[in-house]
C-alpha positions, 0 to 999 in steps of 0.5 A: 393512884387514880389519875383525874380526868380533866375536861375542856372547861378545866383546861380553859380555867387553867389557861385563863389563870396561867395567862394572867401574870398577877394570878400566877404571882399570887398562886406562886406566893401562896405556895405550899405554906399559904399566906394571909391577904396582907402578906400577899399584898405586901410581898407582891406590892399589889393595890387593893383592887389588884389583889381583890379582883384577882383573888376573888377570881382564883377563889371563884374558879377553885384555885384558892381557898381561905381557911382560918384567915389564911389563903391556901391552894386547892388541888387545882391551885397546886396543879397551876403552881406546878404548871 
């Protein structure tokens, strides 16, 4: 197995994601199975703004992706989940 080389920018993104309690909750709730936006909103009791703001950041930074209406973690998202 080849170990990925992580640069400073990657570590800063992980840090920024991990210091936000809402982002950590979103990543944890999505987990391995994935969730829809509505499932996340209901489970975490988030406002539309909280979900949109944090989810857009997680997608833009490469921690979450949306496939067929379901949110799933990327490799970076799984790394954050395990941290």
